[in-house]
C-alpha positions in Angstrom: 83.3 99.6 151.0 82.3 100.9 147.2 84.5 103.4 145.5 83.2 104.3 141.7 85.8 106.0 139.7 84.2 108.2 137.0 86.9 108.1 134.4 87.0 109.3 130.6 87.3 106.7 128.3 90.5 106.5 126.3 91.6 109.6 128.7 95.1 110.1 129.7 94.4 112.7 132.4 91.7 109.8 133.5 94.1 107.3 133.3 97.3 108.7 135.1 94.7 110.0 138.3 93.3 106.4 138.6 96.2 104.9 138.8 97.0 107.0 141.7 93.7 106.7 143.4 93.5 102.9 143.2 96.9 102.8 144.9 95.7 105.0 147.6 92.2 103.1 148.0 94.1 100.0 147.7 91.2 97.8 146.3 90.5 94.0 146.8 88.4 93.5 143.8 87.9 95.5 140.5 85.0 96.0 138.6 85.6 97.3 134.7 82.9 98.7 132.2 83.8 95.7 130.0 81.2 93.0 128.7 80.7 89.9 130.7 81.9 86.7 129.3 85.6 88.6 128.6 87.0 87.5 131.9 89.2 84.5 130.1 90.8 87.1 127.6 91.2 89.9 130.5 93.5 87.1 132.3 96.0 87.8 130.0 96.2 91.6 130.7 99.5 91.3 132.3 101.2 89.3 129.4 104.4 91.1 128.3 103.4 90.2 124.6 100.2 91.8 124.5 101.1 95.5 123.6 98.7 98.3 123.0 96.9 99.0 120.9 95.0 96.6 121.0 91.4 94.9 121.0 88.9 92.7 122.3 87.3 90.7 119.2 83.7 89.6 120.4 81.6 87.8 117.7 78.6 85.7 117.7 79.2 81.9 116.4 76.0 82.1 114.5 76.3 85.8 113.3 79.9 86.5 112.2 79.2 90.1 110.6 77.9 91.3 114.2 81.1 91.1 115.6 82.1 94.3 117.5 85.5 95.4 118.8 86.9 97.1 122.2 90.0 99.0 121.4 92.6 100.0 124.3 95.5 102.1 124.0 98.5 102.6 126.9 96.6 105.8 127.9 93.2 104.3 128.6 92.0 104.2 131.9 90.6 100.6 131.8 93.7 99.3 130.3 95.9 101.3 133.2 93.4 100.2 136.2 93.5 96.2 134.9 97.1 96.2 134.5 97.2 97.5 138.2 95.1 94.8 139.7 97.0 92.2 137.4 100.0 93.2 139.2 98.2 92.9 142.8 96.7 89.9 142.0 93.2 91.6 142.6 90.2 89.8 140.7 89.4 91.9 137.7 85.1 91.5 136.8 83.7 92.7 133.8 80.7 94.3 134.8 78.6 95.4 131.5 75.7 93.5 129.7 77.2 90.9 127.3 77.8 91.6 124.2 74.9 90.8 121.4 72.1 91.5 124.3 68.8 92.6 122.7 67.4 95.3 124.4 63.9 97.0 122.5 64.0 100.3 121.4 62.5 103.4 123.2 60.3 105.7 121.7 61.3 108.6 124.0 63.8 111.6 123.4 66.9 109.6 122.8 68.5 112.1 120.4 72.0 112.6 120.6 72.6 116.0 121.3 76.3 117.7 121.7 76.1 117.4 125.1 74.7 113.8 125.4 77.3 112.9 122.9 80.4 114.2 125.1 79.2 115.5 128.2 82.8 116.5 129.0 83.8 117.8 126.3 80.6 120.0 126.1 82.3 121.5 129.3 85.8 121.7 128.1 84.4 123.9 125.3 82.2 126.1 127.8 85.6 126.8 129.7 87.0 127.9 126.4 89.4 124.6 125.3 89.1 122.8 122.3 91.1 120.0 123.6 89.0 118.1 126.8 92.0 116.2 128.2 93.8 119.5 128.8 90.8 120.8 130.3 90.5 117.8 132.3 93.9 118.0 133.6 93.5 121.9 134.2 90.7 121.3 136.3 91.0 117.9 138.0 94.4 117.5 138.3 95.2 120.5 140.3 93.7 118.6 143.5 95.9 117.4 145.9 93.6 114.8 147.4 93.2 112.0 144.3 90.4 110.5 145.7 88.4 114.1 146.0 88.8 114.2 142.3 86.5 111.4 141.6 84.3 112.6 144.0 84.2 115.8 142.4 83.3 114.1 139.0 80.5 112.4 140.7 79.0 115.5 141.7 79.6 116.9 138.1 77.9 114.1 136.4 75.2 114.2 138.8 74.2 117.7 137.8 74.8 117.0 134.6 72.1 113.9 134.1 69.6 115.9 136.4 69.6 118.6 134.1 69.2 117.4 131.1 65.8 116.5 129.9 66.6 113.5 128.5 65.2 109.7 128.5 68.2 107.6 129.0 67.9 105.1 126.1 66.9 101.5 126.9 70.3 99.7 126.4 71.9 102.4 128.8 69.1 101.6 131.5 69.8 97.8 131.2 73.4 97.9 131.2 73.4 100.3 134.3 71.1 97.7 136.0 73.5 94.9 134.8 76.0 96.8 136.6 74.4 97.3 139.6 73.5 93.9 140.1 77.2 93.0 139.5 78.0 95.3 142.0 75.6 93.4 144.3 76.9 89.7 143.6 80.6 91.4 144.5 79.3 92.2 147.6 77.5 89.0 148.1 81.2 87.1 147.4 82.5 89.1 150.3 85.0 91.5 148.6 85.5 94.5 151.4 86.8 97.2 149.3 85.4 97.1 146.0 86.7 99.6 143.2 83.9 100.5 140.5 85.6 101.8 137.0 83.4 103.0 134.4 82.6 105.8 131.9 81.9 109.0 133.7 78.2 109.0 132.9 77.3 106.1 134.4 78.5 107.2 138.0 75.3 108.3 139.7 73.6 105.5 138.6 75.9 103.1 140.1 76.8 105.4 143.4 73.0 105.2 144.2 72.9 100.9 143.8 71.5 100.8 147.4 68.6 103.0 146.4 67.3 100.7 143.6 66.2 97.6 144.4 67.4 94.4 143.4 64.1 93.5 142.2 63.4 96.4 140.2 67.0 96.0 138.1 66.1 92.2 137.7 62.9 93.1 136.1 64.9 95.6 133.5 66.8 92.2 132.7 64.0 89.6 132.4 63.4 88.5 128.7 66.0 90.0 127.3 68.0 87.9 124.6 71.5 86.8 124.4 73.6 84.4 122.4 77.0 82.9 122.6 80.1 85.1 122.0 83.8 84.2 121.1 86.4 86.8 122.4 89.8 86.9 121.3 92.6 89.7 121.6 93.5 91.4 118.6 95.9 94.2 117.6 94.9 97.6 116.8 96.4 100.8 115.3 95.8 104.2 116.1 94.5 105.1 112.9 91.2 103.0 113.9 91.0 104.4 117.1 87.9 106.3 116.1 85.0 107.9 117.4 82.7 105.6 119.4 84.1 102.8 118.8 82.7 99.5 121.1 81.4 101.1 124.2 83.9 103.7 124.5 84.1 107.5 123.3 87.2 107.3 120.5 90.1 109.2 120.4 90.6 112.1 117.6 94.8 112.3 118.0 95.5 109.1 119.7 99.6 109.5 119.3 98.9 113.5 121.5 97.1 111.7 124.1 100.0 109.2 124.4 102.5 112.2 124.8 100.2 113.9 127.5 100.0 110.2 129.4 103.6 109.9 129.2 105.1 113.7 129.5 102.2 115.9 130.5 104.9 118.5 132.1 106.5 119.1 128.9 104.1 118.2 126.2 104.5 121.5 124.2 108.5 121.2 124.0 108.4 118.0 123.2 105.5 117.6 120.6 107.1 120.5 118.7 110.5 119.0 119.1 109.2 115.9 117.1 107.2 118.0 114.3 110.3 120.0 114.0 112.3 116.7 113.1 109.5 115.1 111.0 109.7 118.4 108.9 113.2 118.2 108.4 113.0 115.0 106.8 110.7 117.0 104.1 113.4 119.5 103.6 111.9 122.1 106.0 113.8 124.3 107.8 113.2 123.2 111.6 116.3 123.9 113.7 116.6 123.9 117.4 116.0 127.9 117.4 113.0 127.5 115.2 111.2 124.9 117.9 112.1 127.4 120.7 109.9 130.0 118.3 107.2 127.8 118.1 107.0 127.2 121.8 107.0 130.6 122.6 104.4 131.1 119.7 102.0 128.6 121.3 102.1 130.0 125.0 101.5 133.5 123.2 98.4 132.2 121.2 97.2 130.5 124.9 97.3 133.3 126.7 95.3 135.4 123.8 93.1 132.7 123.3 92.4 132.9 127.1 93.5 129.5 128.0 96.0 128.5 130.6 98.1 126.4 128.6 98.9 125.3 125.1 96.2 122.9 123.5 97.0 120.7 120.4 95.2 123.9 118.2 98.0 126.0 119.9 100.7 123.7 118.9 99.2 123.3 115.6 98.6 126.8 114.8 102.5 127.6 116.0 104.1 124.7 113.7 102.2 125.6 111.0 103.4 129.5 111.3 106.9 128.5 112.3 108.1 125.5 110.3 105.7 125.5 107.5 105.6 129.2 106.8 101.9 128.9 106.8 101.4 126.4 104.3 98.9 123.9 106.3 99.3 121.0 103.7 103.4 120.5 105.0 101.7 120.3 108.2 99.7 116.8 106.8 102.7 114.6 107.8 102.7 116.1 111.4 99.1 115.3 111.4 99.2 111.8 110.5 102.4 110.9 112.4 102.2 113.3 115.7 98.4 114.0 115.5 96.6 110.7 114.6 99.8 108.2 114.9 100.8 105.2 113.0 101.1 103.0 116.1 100.4 99.1 115.9 99.9 97.0 118.7 101.0 93.3 119.2 99.1 89.8 120.3 101.2 86.8 121.3 100.8 84.2 119.0 99.3 82.0 122.3 96.3 84.4 122.2 95.0 83.8 119.0 92.4 81.6 119.4 91.2 81.0 115.8 92.9 78.2 113.7 92.4 80.0 110.6 93.6 83.5 112.2 96.9 81.2 113.4 97.4 79.8 109.8 96.8 83.6 108.3 99.5 84.9 110.7 101.6 81.9 109.9 101.3 82.3 106.6 102.6 85.7 106.8 105.6 85.6 108.4 106.5 82.2 106.0 105.6 84.9 102.8 107.8 87.7 104.8 105.1 89.9 104.7 105.2 90.7 108.4 106.7 94.3 108.1 103.6 95.1 105.1 101.2 93.7 108.2 102.5 96.0 110.8 102.6 98.8 108.9 99.8 101.5 109.3 100.7 102.9 105.6 100.1 101.9 102.3 103.4 99.6 101.1 103.9 99.1 97.8 105.4 96.1 96.9 106.6 94.1 93.9 106.9 90.3 93.8 109.3 88.4 91.1 107.5 85.0 91.0 110.3 83.1 89.9 111.2 83.5 93.8 109.9 80.7 96.0 109.1 83.1 98.8 107.7 85.8 96.6 105.5 83.5 94.9 104.1 82.4 98.2 103.1 86.1 99.1 101.5 86.3 96.1 99.5 83.0 96.2 98.6 84.2 99.8 97.5 87.7 98.8 95.0 86.2 95.9 93.5 83.6 98.7 92.7 86.4 101.0 91.0 88.4 97.8 89.1 85.0 97.3 88.0 85.2 100.9 87.0 89.3 100.7 90.2 90.2 103.0 91.1 93.0 100.5 94.5 93.8 102.3 96.4 93.4 98.7 95.1 95.2 95.6 96.8 94.4 92.3 98.0 97.2 90.5 96.9 97.8 87.3 99.4 97.2 84.1 99.0 97.7 80.5 96.0 96.6 79.2 97.2 94.3 76.7 99.6 92.9 79.3 99.1 89.1 79.5 100.9 88.0 82.4 105.1 88.0 83.3 107.0 87.3 86.2 106.3 90.5 88.1 103.2 91.2 90.3 102.8 94.6 91.7 100.5 95.4 95.0 99.6 98.2 97.3 99.0 96.6 100.7 97.1 98.4 103.6 96.0 96.4 106.4 93.1 97.6 108.6 92.3 95.8 111.9 88.6 95.6 110.9 89.6 92.7 108.2 90.3 90.6 111.2 86.6 90.2 111.7 86.4 89.1 107.8 89.4 86.2 108.8 87.3 85.1 111.4 84.3 84.9 108.9 86.0 83.4 106.5 86.5 80.2 109.2 83.5 78.7 108.0 85.3 77.7 105.0 88.0 76.0 106.4 91.1 76.2 109.1 93.7 77.4 106.9 93.8 80.2 104.0 94.4 77.6 101.5 91.5 75.4 102.4 89.0 78.6 103.3 90.1 80.0 100.0 89.4 76.7 98.4 86.0 75.8 99.3 84.7 79.1 99.4 85.8 79.3 95.7 84.1 76.0 94.9 80.8 77.5 96.3 81.4 80.5 94.1 82.0 77.9 90.7 78.7 76.2 91.7 76.5 79.6 91.8 78.1 81.2 88.6 76.4 80.8 85.1 78.1 83.3 83.1 81.0 82.7 81.1 82.6 86.1 81.6 82.3 85.8 85.4 83.9 82.4 84.9 86.5 84.0 83.3 87.2 85.9 86.4 86.9 82.8 88.3 89.6 81.2 86.6 91.6 84.1 86.8 91.5 84.0 90.6 91.8 79.8 90.6 94.9 79.8 88.7 96.8 82.7 90.8 95.6 81.6 94.2 96.8 78.0 92.9 93.8 75.9 93.7 94.4 73.1 91.0 92.0 70.9 92.6 89.2 73.1 90.9 90.4 73.4 87.5 89.0 70.2 86.2 85.4 71.5 87.4 85.9 75.1 86.2 86.9 73.4 82.6 84.2 71.3 82.7 81.5 74.1 83.3 83.1 76.4 81.1 83.1 74.0 78.1 79.7 73.4 79.0 78.7 77.0 79.1 81.2 78.1 76.0 78.7 75.1 73.9 75.8 76.6 74.4 76.8 79.8 74.3 75.9 81.9 71.0 77.1 85.4 71.6 80.4 85.8 70.2 81.3 88.6 71.8 80.9 86.9 75.1 83.4 84.1 73.2 85.9 86.9 72.1 85.8 88.6 76.0 87.0 85.1 77.4 89.5 84.0 74.9 92.2 86.3 76.1 91.7 85.7 79.7 91.6 81.8 78.8 95.2 82.4 76.8 96.5 84.7 79.7 95.3 82.1 82.1 97.1 79.5 80.2 100.6 81.5 79.8 100.8 82.7 83.3 99.7 80.0 85.2 102.7 78.2 83.2 105.0 80.8 84.7 103.7 79.9 88.1 104.3 76.2 87.7 100.4 75.6 87.7 98.9 72.6 85.6 96.8 75.0 83.2 96.7 72.1 80.0 92.9 71.8 80.5 92.2 75.6 79.1 94.3 74.3 75.6 90.9 72.2 74.6 88.8 75.3 75.7 90.9 77.6 73.8 91.1 75.5 70.5 87.2 75.1 71.1 86.1 78.4 71.1 88.7 79.8 68.7 87.2 78.7 65.8 83.6 79.7 66.5 84.6 83.5 67.2 86.7 83.2 63.6 83.5 81.9 62.2 81.0 84.5 63.8 83.0 87.5 63.6 81.9 88.7 60.4 77.9 88.5 61.2 78.7 90.2 64.7 80.6 93.1 63.0 78.4 93.6 60.6 75.5 96.7 60.4 76.6 98.2 63.9 76.8 101.5 65.6 79.9 103.1 66.5 80.0 102.4 69.9 79.4 98.9 69.5 82.2 98.8 67.3 84.5 100.6 69.1 84.0 98.0 72.0 84.5 95.2 69.7 87.3 97.0 68.3 89.0 97.0 71.5 88.0 93.7 72.2 89.2 92.4 68.8 92.9 93.8 69.7 93.0 92.1 72.7 92.5 88.6 71.0 94.8 89.3 68.2 97.9 89.6 71.5 96.4 87.0 72.6 96.7 84.5 69.9 100.4 85.6 68.9 101.5 84.8 72.5 99.4 81.5 72.3 101.2 80.4 69.1 99.4 78.1 67.7 99.8 77.6 63.9 96.4 76.3 63.0 94.8 79.3 65.0 97.0 81.7 63.8 96.0 80.8 60.0 92.4 81.1 60.4 92.7 84.0 62.2 94.5 85.5 59.0 91.4 84.1 57.0 89.1 85.8 59.3 91.0 88.9 59.0 90.9 88.7 55.3 87.1 88.5 55.5 86.7 91.4 57.9 88.8 93.2 55.7 86.6 92.7 52.8 83.3 93.3 53.6 81.8 96.5 53.2 79.4 96.3 55.9 81.9 95.4 58.4 82.3 99.3 60.5 85.3 101.2 59.3 87.2 101.1 62.4 87.3 97.3 62.4 88.3 97.2 58.4 91.0 99.5 59.3 92.2 97.4 61.9 92.1 94.2 60.1 94.1 95.9 57.0 96.6 96.9 59.3 97.4 93.2 60.5 97.6 91.9 57.6 99.8 94.2 56.4 102.2 94.1 59.4 101.9 90.2 59.1 103.0 90.2 55.4 99.9 89.2 53.7 99.5 92.1 51.9 102.2 94.0 50.1 103.1 98.0 50.1 101.6 98.4 46.3 98.1 96.7 47.3 97.9 98.4 50.4 98.5 101.8 48.8 96.0 101.0 46.3 93.3 99.9 49.1 93.9 103.0 50.8 93.2 105.2 47.4 90.2 102.8 47.1 88.5 103.9 50.4 89.6 107.6 49.7 87.7 107.7 46.5 84.6 105.5 47.8 83.7 106.5 51.3 80.9 108.7 51.7 81.9 111.0 54.0 85.6 111.9 55.5 84.8 111.2 59.0 84.1 107.3 57.7 87.6 107.1 56.3 88.9 109.0 59.7 87.8 105.9 61.5 89.4 103.5 59.1 92.5 105.5 59.5 92.0 105.4 63.2 92.1 101.2 63.1 94.8 100.9 60.5 97.0 103.2 62.8 96.3 101.5 65.7 99.0 102.1 68.4 101.6 102.9 65.9 102.8 106.0 63.4 105.7 103.8 62.0 103.8 102.9 59.2 103.4 106.3 58.0 107.2 107.5 59.0 108.6 104.1 56.9 106.2 104.3 54.2 106.5 107.8 51.9 103.7 106.6 49.7 100.7 106.5 53.0 102.1 110.3 54.1 101.7 111.3 50.9 98.3 110.0 50.3 97.1 110.9 53.8 98.4 114.6 53.5 96.9 114.8 50.0 93.7 113.8 51.6 93.5 116.4 54.4 94.5 119.2 51.9 91.6 118.3 49.8 89.0 118.7 52.6 86.9 122.2 53.3 87.3 124.0 56.4 84.2 122.3 57.9 84.9 118.7 56.9 88.4 119.3 58.5 86.8 120.2 61.6 84.5 117.5 61.7 87.1 114.8 61.7 89.8 116.7 63.7 88.9 115.0 67.2 89.4 111.6 65.7 92.5 112.4 64.4 93.7 114.1 67.7 92.7 110.8 69.2 94.9 108.6 66.5 97.8 110.8 66.7 97.8 110.9 70.5 98.0 107.0 71.0 101.9 107.5 69.2 104.7 107.2 70.9 106.6 110.7 71.9 109.6 110.1 69.3 106.9 108.8 67.0 105.1 112.2 67.4 108.4 114.0 67.1 109.7 112.4 64.2 106.3 113.2 62.1 106.5 116.9 63.7 109.9 116.9 62.0 109.0 115.6 58.9 105.9 118.2 58.3 108.1 121.2 59.0 110.6 120.2 56.3 108.2 119.0 53.5 106.3 120.9 50.6 103.0 119.7 49.7 103.2 117.4 46.3 106.6 116.2 47.0 107.3 112.9 48.3 109.2 111.9 51.3 112.5 110.2 50.7 112.9 106.9 51.8 115.4 106.2 54.8 119.1 105.3 53.6 119.1 101.4 53.7 121.6 100.1 56.2 123.8 97.2 55.7 123.1 94.4 58.0 125.6 92.1 59.3 123.3 88.9 59.0 125.4 86.6 61.1 125.1 89.2 63.9 121.5 89.7 63.4 120.5 85.8 63.6 122.1 85.8 67.1 119.6 88.4 67.9 116.6 86.8 66.5 117.4 83.5 68.3 117.1 85.2 71.4 114.0 86.8 70.3 112.4 83.6 69.1 113.3 81.8 72.2 111.5 85.0 74.0 108.5 84.6 71.8 108.4 80.8 72.1 108.4 81.0 68.1 
């Protein structure tokens, strides 16, 4: 005896009805629309630690990128059927084609029309339902005979298939042939009451198994190519339970379907109660009286729309009207948590079959990142690298990024920041990333080993100094010291033949950053010291020719890079390099062919470091005011000179006076020409600086000199204590 149960994939109505029908039918064998070869994984279906949503991960040994996911939720009919069969110790037989079967494409009419994509959804809309599950409940759940319901579904699907002028895709034809062959084998194996659970669309093709010869089905399957697949259970979440995932249709609103499965008779009140509770956390007025009002409104809306019971659209409209006062943006929280949902499943460690995946999950526990791993929302995390556990977390995240598993994304800080004891991350785990973990298994059985081998491969194929700088940063942060010697050797080789000074300028700050940052991470980075001290002098010598006679766009690019070089050299704190750098800056400041923005910046650094006194600086500014050909040239010089700080103007009245007199001498056209550059320059000052300048400008009369601030008596003994602390912090 054979009974085919046509269901709607991930349908709570189907799941409820199916379990009742199976209890009534009492089968001795269960055939399920799942790929052959998954038998071993399905044997664990009743493991109490295997909690949906979960998915079967199927991946070929030779082509990991072709992996597929077959997700299950608590309300999936196949899941409920297998749970029932497992408890009753009934054999579960997957009856679909193996994954990876290659079926030739058809040239016939195989376009996916609305009715073909989702026949049940199409019928639901014809009946006036936007929610096909509520239509399913309203149409079939009123029938008291559980088995008769599936007969009705079979008849409905048969009429649908016969009425649509549509050539079944070759894959579907092959799948249904394989399903019929599986049925024949089950009968041959002497099972007497066989239950077949499949998508409703396949029911007519399977019920007629006796009318189609086994020879005909065998010919449909002959010659199809296949390859070996590995199967593993993995956690899934509601966010990823989407349309047409794997073999089954997806779910627009998983959290809603879960409520339908559990609380069909009180769904409206329960859903709106949860919505009200969520919105109260956002400060919205959602008292019990409001919930009752929303329930009545949803029922009224369903009556006005000629629906027998409220659906998700009616409940959503009621919540927006009553709780959110018509503001749909406030409803996003409800949509995310009560319609889509944030549930994540669990898979016991005993079912994790890939060594790298086992190590990955163990590393998550060791680094105390389990909460972020299980979260369906993005988690922001700040790591203190002085703490061992958080340092381990940092290493893990950096290693995963090397393996192209972007669970964690570093959050950007200051553009000139050269490292600290703190890292900020944004973590968002997506179940699809597990296939990347599987793919990375070709590099090793642990995360560290795989990252090491993957980075070693990257080193072998990288020939650009700039790209090696990026790899260098990754190697240190991921703590892969075994690669440092190979990296430095290759960097030295490439740097020795690199003639492009701009490339070396790019590399130096990265080298210094890794050198200092690596020390904070207890990494071996002394190898980089030799490279820094080798390419530094080459940069200093080549700068004048690199910065001479260049266009504004390139000048600004080099200017920004030079600022980073200066910050890096101050951090590196090598007296010989600093001395050479100052000589290079004097050269940049004194050559007329150097672009004005770079000249101005060079003068600023020399003045800050006491290499130029205030009298010479004022004389230099007057010289530029008298000799520059256009106001715009001097404005570019001024942008470089005032880089990042307006304190020069506040504490040096002579500079302020010179600048004010110059601006007052400009014509209206000249002033409008330089205004954008001035705005850009002054916008980079700190807010207190801009406020102080505004105060000076409001109280100052043209022609008068700004009074210097009164000198403050300094307690030299107290100051020395502070200076010692600063020297220690700056390592000087």
